[in-house]
C-alpha positions, 0 to 999 in steps of 0.5 A: 397383564403388568407383563403384557402391558410391560413388553408393549411399552417398550415394544412402542418405544421401539418403534419408530414412524418418522424417517431416518435421519440418514443422508444417502451417498449423494447428498452427502458428497452435494454437503462435502462439496458445499463446504471446501466451496465455502472455505475456499470461498471465504480463502479467496475473500481474504485474498481480496482483501488483503490484496485491497490493504497492499493496495492502499498502502501502496498509494498512500505510500505513493502519494507520501514518496510523490509529495517528498519528492516534490518539496525536494524539487523545490528545494533542490530549485530554490538552492540552485537558484540561490548558488546562480544569485551567489555566483551572478554577485562573485562575477560582479564583484569580478568583474568591478575589481578586473576594471579597477586593475585594468583601470590602474594598469592603464593610468600606469601606463600614461605616467609611464609614457 
């Protein structure tokens, strides 16, 4: 009986009531397509995120550039105004000198007559 029993035990181990865990060609293709889709989607999301980061950096740089340009324009305006005031002062001095020389020339002409 022991021989019969050992044979039955071996055979019982070989017998299985669960279905085989094999995939059909269609299921394998679907899984492959899902994996490819997931990989492509992840790459697209990374690309979009990089684009958004680049856009944010460009906007920030443009904002800084605009502020710098505005500051430079204000400085140029100040320097122009300062130069204009200096030119006015110089013109006034020249005008006063010319008046003085004209008066002196007039007085000299009176003396000679």
